[in-house]
N, C-alpha and C positions, 0 to 999 in steps of 0.2 A: 504494499499500500504506499502510495506517495505521501511524504511527510508534509505537514503544514509548515509554511515559512517562506522567507525570501529565497529565490532560487540562486544557487551559486554558479560559478563560471562553468563547471562541467555540465550542468543542466542547460545553460544557455548554449553551449556547443551542441548539445543534443537537439535543441530546438531549431538551430540552424541546419543541422543535418536532416531533420524531418521536414523542413519547409515552413515551420511555424514562424520563423524569422527568415525573411528573404531580402535580397537587395540586388541592385544593378548599378555598378559592378558588385561582384560578390563581397560578402563581409570579410574584412581583414581580421585575422586572429588578434591583432594588436588592439582591436576595438573592444575586446572582451576584457572586462575588469572583474575583480573578485565577486562582486554581487551586482553588476550592471553591465550594460552594453552602451558604448559610445555611439552616437548617431551622427551621420555625415550630411553636410549641406549638398544639395544637388547643384545643377548648372544654371538655375534661373532664380531670380528674386523678383517679387512683385511689391512695389511701393504702393501701400494702401492708405486710404484716407483716415482709417481709425482701426484700432484693435477690434477683433470680432471672434465669436465662436460660431461654429457651423449651425448648431441647434439641431434638435431632434428631427430626423428624417431628411436633413439637408446635407449636401456635400460641400466641402471647402472650396472645390473648383468653381461651383456655382456662385458662392459668396464672393470669390475673387472677381468674377465677371461684374459683380455689382460694385465692388469697392476699390478696384485696381485703378491707380492713376497712371502708372507706366510700368513696363517690364524691363528687367535688367539682366544682361547676359554676364554670368560670373566666370565664364571660361578663362579668361585672362586676368581675373581679379577685378573687383569693383568696390567702391567705397560706399558703405552704408552710413548715412549722414546722422549725426547727433540730433536727437529730437524727432526723428522720423520713424515710421512703423513699416516693417517689411514682413512678408510672408515668403518662406523658402521651402519648396518641396524637398523632403529628405530622400536619401537614397534607399532607406530601409522601409519595408512594409510588413504588416503583421497579419497573421491568421491564428488568433488566440483560441485555444480550446476553451470550453465553458468554465473549466475550473481555475483558469489562470487570469489574474488581473495585472495591470501595469500602472506604474507611476513614473513620470519623467521629472527631470530637474536640470537646471544649468550645472555645467561643470565648474570646478572651483575657480579656475582662471577666468572663466566667463563672468562669474559673479564679481570677482575682484576688479573687473574693468567696468562695473556698473552697467553691464550689457544685459538688459532684461530679455531672457530667452525662455519662451514657453512652447509647449507642444500642443498642437490642436489636431483634431481628427474629424473625419466625416461623422455627423450626427452627434458630435461632442457637445455637452452642456457644461463642462468644466475644463479649465486649463490643466494640463499635465496629468489628468486622470483618465485612464483607459479601461473600459469595462470588460469583463470576461466575454469571450466570444467575438470580440471585435475583429473584423476582416477588412483590410483597407490600407490606404497610404497614411503616411505621417508627414506633418508639416511643422516647421519651426516658425513661430512669430518672434521677430527680433526687433528690439527697440533700443538702440544705443542711447544711454542717458547722460553720460559725462564725456565720452570720447567718441569721435567718428572712427570707424575701424575699416580696414581693408580685408576682404574675405575672398576665398576661392572655393571651388567645389571640393568636397572631401574634408573640409575643416570640420572639427568635432566640437561643437559648442554646447551640446546638451547630451544627456544620457538617460537611459531607461532602465528601470528595475522591475523585476517580475516577482509576484508572490502567489502562493497557493494558500487560500483560506486567510484567517485572521491571525497574524503573527506578532501583534504588538504586546509587549510585556506590560502587565498592570503594575501598579506601584509596589504592591507586596512582593511580587517576583523580582522587580528591580532592586528593591532593598536586599533581598536574599542574594542576588547576584553580586551586589556591591560588597556585601559581607564576605562573600566567597573570594572574590578578586576585585579590589577596589577599582571603581570606574573613574574616579577623579582623585587627585592628590590632596585631599582635604575632606571637610565635611560634605556629605552628599545631600543636596537640597532636592527632594523627590516629591513631585506632585504633578501627575499627568505627564510624567517623563522626568529626566534629570536636568534640574535647573543649572544655568551657568551665568556667571556675572562678568562684568567688564573690569579690566585691569587698568587703572589709571594711576597706580603708584609702582612703577617699575623698579626692580632691584638695582638696576644700573642706569644713571642718567635721568633725563626728564621727558624723553621722547615716548609718547603714548599712542600715536597714531598719525594718520595722514588724511588730508582733505583734498578732493579733486579740484584742480584749477579749472576755471570756467572757460578759458580760451586756449586751446592746445592744438597740436598737430594731429595728423591721422596716426593710428596704431595699426601696423601690419601684423596680423595675428600669427603669421609664420615666423616672425623675428623674435627669437627667444633670447633673453638676456642682453638686449642691444640698447634699450631706451634708458635715458638718464631720468631717474625719478624726479629730479628737481624741475624738469621741464613740464611735468604733468601733475605733480602733487606738492602741496604745502605740508611741511612737518607740523605736527601738533605737539607742544610741550606744556607741561603743567607741573607745578611744585606742590599744589594743594589737593590733588586727587579729584579734580573736577574739570569739566569742560562744558561749554555751552554750545549745543547743536544749533546751527542755522537752518531755518526752513529751506528745503529744496537742495541743500548741500549733501554731498555724498562723502562718507567717511570709512576708512579702514582702521578698525580697532582690534583688540585681541582679548580673549577671555582670560580671566584670572586663573581659571582651573586648567590643569593638564588632563586631557581626556584620554581614556583607553577604551577601545572597542575590541572585546575578546573575539577570537577567531570564529566562534559559533554564533556570532550576532552581527547585525548591521544596525545603523541608526540614521535617523533623518533629523535635521535641525528644523525646529518649528518656532513660529513667533510666540512670544510671551503674551500675557493678558494685555489688551489694549489700555486697560486702566492705569498701567504704570507709566504711560506717556505716549504721545502720538508720534512714534517713530517705528520704522520697519528694520528688522535686525537680520534678515537672511535673504539672500538671493540664490545661493547655491547650497543645497542642503543634504547631500548624501555623504555619510561616513561609512567607509568600507570595513569589512572584517580585517582586523590587524592594525587599523589606524592607531598609532601611539602605543601599540601593545608590544611587550617583550618578545612574543613569539615571532614578530616581524621586524625585530631590531629596534623597536621603539622604546622610549622610556617616558611615555606621556607626550602628547602633542596638544598644544593649545589651539582652541578654535578661533579662526579669524572671523571677525564680525564685520559684515557689510551693512552699514547703517545709513539710512536716510530719514531725516526728520520731516515731519509734516506740520502744517498749520501755524505753529508758534515756536519761538525759541525754547529750548528745553535744557535744563541743567542735568547733566549726567554725572553721577558721582561713583567714585571707586567702590567696587563691591556690589553695585546695584545689579540685581538679577534682571537679565534683559532677554533671555531666551531659554529654550529647553531642548534637550535631545531625547527623541522618542526611540527607544530601542525595540528591535524586532529579532525574533528567533530566525536563524537560517534553517532552511529545510535540510541542509547538509553543510558540513564544513567545506568551504571552497578549497580547491587544490592549490590556489595561488592566493596569498595574503597581500594586503596593501603594504608596499614598501619592502616586500621580500623578493628581490630579484626582478621586479618589474619597475618601469619608469614612473615613480611616485614622487611628485615634485614637492610634497608638503609634509612628508613624514618627519617627525621631530621638530615641527615648526614652532616659531614664536610669532611675533609681529612681522608679517611678510606680505609684500605686494605680490602681484601676479608674476608669473615666470617671465613676462616679456621685459621686465625692468632689471637693470643691473643691481646687484646687491649693494645696499648702501654702505 
């Protein structure tokens, strides 16, 4: 009998072999992560008037006929402009069996560039949520918020995770897991997931984060480690453990806690209660099995927080709980863990910009 839980890399490989996951060109093994599959941009983008969902019984292609302003050929690279909304057909398509559902999310580097990327489907009534039994194409809605970006076909901006049944750990189970092997390097704040707080009192120096500059050049997403952070980001320093978030500005901060994801579990970052302040704390939310864990060479990895403030200036203080990690059981331990022999850019991380920037 198939086990309930998030599907590991070896089951994703089996789904590809059986045709549940298909693509043109075929899926590259490098797209397969411990608990997810990277999705690739296709050859065309559509500049649309507004973000949309297909809606029950409707196809994305039909809505594109309604909302498209112009079509862009990505073959030789094209710039997606800051503040605009685009829809890009992905190379992958699904033929999910009735027992498997899927959830998509932006990849870590995508979120750290404030590049809002969400998955939409035919008949879809929610972003990034794909119901069991879905058969059809996948599309990425892309809205660059802080920086214009240069993209090409095959780039991987978002990822998809598959699960069988209900796999989320309740609070009692999460407490028991933390008692067995600590999930954070300190007191665990557990309530509908594992709470994490912001670090505004670093052990060394006064640098606590970065704020995106409003007028910058284009970022070519294929260029790794080449950009000068000072041209795109303002450093944030504080000596009193607090900063004031400006409405509309985008920030990179870091969690106070070092997080561990044991090999038999996966996690997803979720927003905290809106009552703590009008700001959003996550854009890229998947944490793979082995993230920060000793089994994959980690000793705890802090969570990078992608923060945007809304409506009014807000005072953020050291240790304030700003988000939570929702843990899920894996259906089976993945054959490959995050950070163990695969290209994992953020194992053992602290405060860190996306991989496109030179190390400070």
